[in-house]
N, C-alpha and C positions, 0 to 999 in steps of 0.2 A: 402706645407701643411703637417701637422702631420697626421699620420694615426690614425683613430679613433679606440680606443680599443673596442673589442667585448663586448656586454652587459654581465652583471654579470649572468643573467639568463641562457645565453648560456653556460657559463663555468660550471654552476652547474649541467648541464645535465649529465656530466661524473662522477660526484661525487655521490656515493650511499647515499641515505637518511638514516640517522642513526635510525630513528624511524620505518621504514618500515620493515615488516617481511614477510617471506614466509608463506602463510596460512597453508600449509601442516605441516611445522615445528612448527608453533604455536599450531596447533591441537595436534601434537605428544607430544609437551611439556606439554600441559594440561593433556593429558592422562597419561603420565609418572608421573606427580605430583599426580594425583588422585590415581594411583596404589601405589605410595610410601606411601601416607597417609593410604591407606587400609592395606598395609603390616605392617606398624608401629602399627596400632590399633590392628591387629590380633596378632602381636608379643607380645604386652603388655598384651593382653587378655590371651595368652598362658602362659606367665610367671606368671601372677597373679593367674590364675586358678591352675597351678601346685604348686605354693607356698601355696595357701590356702588349696588345697586338699579336697574340699567339693564336695559331690555328687550333691548338688544343683547348683553348678557353674562349669560345666565341661569345659575343654579346647576346643577351636574351632576345633582342629584336630579330636578329638573324635566325635564331633557333625557332622563334614563333613563326616567322615567314616560311621556314623550311617545313615545319609541321603542317602549316596551312596548305602548302603546295602538295605535300605527300598525301594528306588524308581528308582535307576539308575544303577542297576547291572543285568539287564535283557539281553536277547540275542540281537544280532545285528539286526536280522530281525524285532525286535520291537523297534528299535532305543534306545536300552539299557533300556527300561522301564520295570519295574517289574509288577507283578500282582497287587501289592499294588498301584503302580502309575496309572495303568489303572483303578483300581476300586475306587480310592480316589481322586487323583490329577486331572485327566481328567474330571470327573463329576463336580468338583468344578470350574475348568476353564470354562467349558461349561455353567454352571449357571451364572457365573459372566459375560461372554461374551454376553449371551442372555440378561441379565438385562441391561448391559451397552449399548448394541446396541439399545434396545428399548428406553432407556432413551435418548440416543444421537439423534436418529431419531425424536422422539416426541418433544424433547426439542428444536431442531433447527427449526422444522416446525412450532410449536406453537409460538416460540420466534420471528420468522420472521413476522408472522401475527400480533402479539401483538405490536412489535416494529414499524411496518409500520403505525399503526393508533394511533394518539395521544389520542383519546377518549378510545380506548381499553386498552392502556397502563395505563391511569389514573384510569380506573375501575378495572383492574386486578392487579395493582401493590401492593395494600395492601394484597391481598390474596397470591400473590407470595412471598412477604416478610415474611408473617406468616408461610407459608408452608416451606420455606427455613430455618426458625429459629427452627422448631421442630426437636429435636434430632432423627436421623434416627433409632437407635435401639428401640426407644420408639414406633415406628409404627409396629414393627414386631408382637407383640401380637395381634394387630388389624387384620393383615392379617392371623394370625393363626385362629382366630375366623371366618373370612369370608371364607377362602379357605381351612382350615384344614392343617395338616402337609403334606409336600411333595414338589416336585420340583416346581409346579405352584406357591405355596406360596412363596418359596424362590426367584424365578425369579421376581414375582410381587413386593415383598418387596424391592429388589435391584433396579428395574426400577423406582418405585415410589419415592424412596428416592434420587436416583441419577439424576432424571430428572430436579430438580429445579436449580442447578447451571448452567446447559446448557441453560435452558429456560431463566433465568434472564439475563445471560451474552449475549445471542444472541439478546434478545430484546434491551438491552442497546447498543450493537454494531450497530444494525440496526438503532436505534433511533438517534445515534450520528454521522450518516453519514454526511459528509460535504455538506451543502446546495448548494455550488457551483457545486458539482457533480450532484445533482438533476437538477440544471439548464442546465447543459451540456446534461444530459439524455433527458430532455424535448426538447432541440434544435435538438438533433439527432433523436427524435421521437422513442425512444426505447419502445417496447411493454413490458407488465408486466414480461414476462419470461426473456427478455433480461435485464431488470432492475435488476431482481433478480440475474442473472448470472454474469453480468458485473459490477454491482454497489453495491448492498446491501451485497451480500455474501463476495466479496473481502474486503469491508470496515469493515465488522463485524468479519472476520476470527480471528484476534488476540483475541478478546473477546470470541469468540466461543471456541477456544482452551484453553483459561483460564478456562472456565466452564467445558470443557471435562476433563482436568487434575484433577479438584476437583471431578468430577463425577467418574473418574476412581478410586481414592482413596476411595471414599464412597462405590463403588461397591465391592472392595476388603474387606472392613470392614464388610459390610452387608452380603457378601457371607460367611465369617467365622462365624459371629454372628448367621445367620439363621441355620447354621449347628451345632451349639452348643445346639439347642433346642432338647427336647425329641422327639423321632419318626424319627430322621435322621439315615439312615443306612450306609452312606458313605460320603466322602468328607474330606477335610483337617481339618475343624472344628470338625468333628466326630473323626478324628484321635487324635486331641488334648484332647478331653474329655475322650476318651477311654484310652489314655496313662496316663492321670492324675488319672483316677480311679484305674489303675494298678500300680501307683507310678513309672511309667517308665519315669523318668525325662529326660533321654537322647533323647527319642523319642519326648518329648514335645519341647526340644530345637531344634531338627532337623526340626520339623514342623514350628517353628518360623523362623528358617533360610530359609526354603523353601518359606514361605510367603514373607520374606524380599527380596529374590532374585527375586521372581515372580513379586512383585510390582516394583522393580527397572527395570526389563526388559521391562515390559509393559509401564512404564513411559518413558523409553528411546526410545522405538518404537514410542510412541505418539509424543515425541519431534522431532524425525526425520521426521515424517509426517508433523508436524507443520512447521518446517523450509522449507520444500519443498513447501507446499501449501501457506503459508503466503507470502513467497517471490514471488511466482507466482501471488498471488492475488494482491499484491501491484504493481507489474509491469503491471498487466492487468488494474487495476483501474487507 
């Protein structure tokens, strides 16, 4: 009898798959590509600004040096933060964090309640869609009238405007939970707390984080806008208006750079939390 050749699948085990990649190398490749694009953009900006020679369009090197002088040239014991950073940047971050935290907590809690009840969703959905469609800066004068100028008004305007994306997305995520999972939860006789922990929240997590990302952007916008109003004594928005009134365009650009970096870092941190929790939520569900 002739020997039977080994199956082709066994021979393929020793051959590396051409499409498979090391996750670490793939991540490093993506990071390098992003850095390359950033360096190219900054280089083009530097060349164009130097060629133009306008005070209204400074090169990024001067803007970065100005930002360093204003906020990050302090002593080591204060983490290199200057008096201007402590007096302007930290209060702005604190207001935005407070408003975003209130919006996230209230939006998730109310969204779960609304999403679990078909009747509550039907009754509240028109109001939610209307509130979400109102431009957030348009509500700031209302809070000025109600709460007057100051930190409470700023936090309230941020929280009220940022709560709607979280609330609507949470309600949609809870409402669209797979009915089969509800049946499994009923068979396992899960109590309401266990249903919330092991069924509703893991299923709604992707939609919740989509709302959180929108709310984070709105919180940053509302934080700056509320600090542009008269009566504000500190903050990044106040720095913008003060520099504009003094025709200090380099400080204006530095504040814009700071806002861009701050938004990027916050969004990156939220994405990292999302990858961790959403993966865990899917495996749990």
